[in-house]
N, C-alpha and C positions, 0 to 999 in steps of 0.2 A: 539453535533451537535448545531454550533453557527449560526442561522442567521441573516442574518444583515438586519436591519429595511429598510434602505433607497435604498436598491436593493434588488434584489431577487438570493441572493449568497448567499451559505450554508460554512462554514467551519466545515469539518470532523474530530471531535474528536480521541488526540493517543488512540492507544491500545498497551500495553508492551507484549501481550501474545505471540507474535511470537520471541523476542528475549529473554523471556526466556525461553520458548519452548527450542531454542539452546544453551541456557547456561545450562539447564538440561541434554540435549544430551551429551556436553561438559564434564559433569563431569561423566557422564556414561564411557568415554572414557579412564578414567584413568585407567583400569586396562588392558589395549593395549598392548603389549611387549614394543611399542616406548614409553611410557609414558614417560615424562608428556607432549611432544609435540604436538599428537592431540587433548588432552585437551585446551592447553595453545592456538592453534591455532584457534578451533573453539569456543572455552572462548570469545577470543578476538574480534572475529566477532559477537560473540552476544552482546559481549558490544559498537561494532560500529552501530548494528542497534538500539541496546536501546537509543545510545546520537541522531540516525537521528530520530527516535520517536516521539522525543519530540524537535525537530530542524525545519523539513518538516511541510508541512502543505498542505494539500489539499483542493482547493476552489472551489466549483461549483458556477459558476455563470448562467446567462440567456443564453451566449453563449459559453461559454468555461469551461474545465477544467484547473485549474491556482495551480501549483505547485512555491509554497512559502518556503524560508529559511529565517526565520527571517522576517526581513521587505521586501528581497528583491525577486522579480519575479525571480524564474530561468526559466520557461519555460511556456507556453499557448499552451493548445493544443482545438482547436475550434472544436463545436461538428459537424459543418456542412462538417468536412472531414475525420470523424470516419465511419469504416467500420461495426466494430464489437466488442462487449467485453464478456469478460467472468469473473465469479470469480470460481476460482481451489480452492477448501478446504477450503469454508471461516470459516470451524467452526475449522480449526485448530491455526491461519489462514492462509493460503499459497500462491497464487498469483494471482493478479490482471492482468489479460492480455486484452491489446486493439490495435486494428488493425486502423490505419490511413492509406489514401490514399498514402501518403509517406514511411510509417513507422511501425514495429510491434513495442509493446510497453511490456515487462514482469516485474510489480513491487509487491516486496514482501507487503504483507497486513498491513502497520503499524499503520492500523487506525481502529476505530470500524467499522466491516465488515458488521454489519446489516445499520449502516447508512449511511455506502457506498455503500452496494447494493438497498439501498431506494432511493438515490441521483440520481445511474446510471437508476433503473429502470422510473424513474420520469422523466430524463432530454433524455434518449438514449434508451430509453426500448425496443423499437420497432427494436435495432438493437443486439437484446442480444442473444448469441448462446445458442442451447440446451445443454442437457449434452448428453455426447455418450454414 
């Protein structure tokens, strides 16, 4: 987690656990009858996610969740438009879900799940959905 001294924003550190887990899964597919295609497809997807892990950044500012690709801002999600959020299987890591008034978002957790949860609870904790 990288706090910014001049503002109250935090950038979540990357975590390659999900892409590496998918890469292991792809290796286990080698023994399927259609081999090597399932292994190659799932393996390439894991490499794509691994690259995204280190290219994308999540920044929590006072008012927004900001998604960055390098130095380019991709999208800004104002907290005042959020209706709910939840982390599915953060121990894997799994998916990050949040709902805005306009749309629903599911994102793979490519970031440190503990830091992500801490910032979500701090910034929009009252909107957290309970476990089923």
